[in-house]
Legacy VTK file of the C-alpha trace (Angstrom):
# vtk DataFile Version 3.0
C-alpha trace
ASCII
DATASET POLYDATA
POINTS 87 float
-73.772 -57.039 22.354
-74.734 -53.436 21.331
-76.285 -52.104 25.027
-79.529 -50.773 25.783
-81.367 -48.611 23.082
-81.715 -45.069 23.913
-84.707 -43.260 24.605
-86.009 -39.991 23.375
-85.199 -37.363 26.088
-88.780 -36.242 27.638
-87.207 -33.017 27.501
-87.376 -31.363 24.129
-84.962 -28.610 24.899
-82.493 -31.640 25.804
-80.112 -31.277 22.954
-80.014 -27.501 22.814
-79.042 -27.365 26.327
-76.085 -30.074 25.521
-75.262 -28.234 22.487
-74.700 -24.827 24.865
-73.081 -26.996 27.642
-70.306 -28.293 24.895
-69.622 -24.757 23.700
-69.678 -23.087 27.086
-67.051 -26.086 27.771
-64.822 -25.400 24.850
-65.040 -21.595 26.023
-63.583 -22.412 29.139
-60.825 -24.701 27.461
-59.937 -22.296 25.390
-59.039 -19.822 27.819
-57.162 -22.254 30.090
-55.064 -23.429 26.785
-53.967 -19.969 26.168
-53.207 -19.211 29.611
-50.978 -22.217 30.164
-49.389 -21.587 26.940
-48.618 -17.803 27.767
-47.661 -19.161 31.105
-45.587 -21.982 29.892
-43.645 -19.240 27.751
-43.114 -16.826 30.050
-41.589 -18.943 32.313
-39.732 -21.284 30.190
-38.490 -18.790 27.795
-37.427 -16.409 31.076
-39.280 -13.539 29.654
-39.627 -12.749 33.579
-35.735 -11.551 33.670
-36.328 -9.330 30.502
-36.779 -5.997 30.713
-39.651 -4.270 32.145
-40.798 -3.283 28.419
-40.307 -6.520 27.025
-42.638 -7.879 29.606
-45.526 -5.381 29.492
-45.321 -6.067 25.725
-45.425 -9.905 26.159
-48.447 -9.426 28.712
-50.087 -7.154 26.385
-50.017 -9.529 23.753
-51.511 -12.154 25.950
-54.004 -9.896 26.941
-54.870 -9.266 23.351
-54.925 -12.917 22.711
-56.789 -13.999 25.315
-59.458 -11.172 24.249
-59.916 -12.555 20.495
-60.123 -16.288 21.980
-63.223 -15.431 24.441
-64.374 -12.998 21.473
-64.330 -15.983 19.042
-65.613 -18.458 21.511
-68.629 -16.760 22.752
-69.902 -15.808 19.575
-70.070 -19.618 19.268
-71.781 -19.509 22.785
-74.316 -16.379 21.310
-74.739 -18.278 18.125
-75.963 -21.853 20.334
-78.026 -19.857 23.009
-80.335 -18.075 20.103
-80.554 -20.932 18.024
-82.226 -22.907 20.510
-84.646 -19.267 20.797
-85.122 -19.695 17.151
-87.056 -22.506 17.768
LINES 1 88
87 0 1 2 3 4 5 6 7 8 9 10 11 12 13 14 15 16 17 18 19 20 21 22 23 24 25 26 27 28 29 30 31 32 33 34 35 36 37 38 39 40 41 42 43 44 45 46 47 48 49 50 51 52 53 54 55 56 57 58 59 60 61 62 63 64 65 66 67 68 69 70 71 72 73 74 75 76 77 78 79 80 81 82 83 84 85 86
């Protein structure tokens, strides 16, 4: 048994919204992944016990990686938004 057939959506922009929703979720999950990884390294790597200079370098790197992640994933959000406007 295959289940009920899918009806076409009444809203022609439903697919575009679904795409936008997906890329925004990827953005949020990407930032969460970067922060979870950095916090795990910070605490399990005992970086909190190292010198203040080392901690500042780590936090700077963490900030840089977060900024790059947001820039890349936010570009995807913009592309998805602009694709819906071009139609």
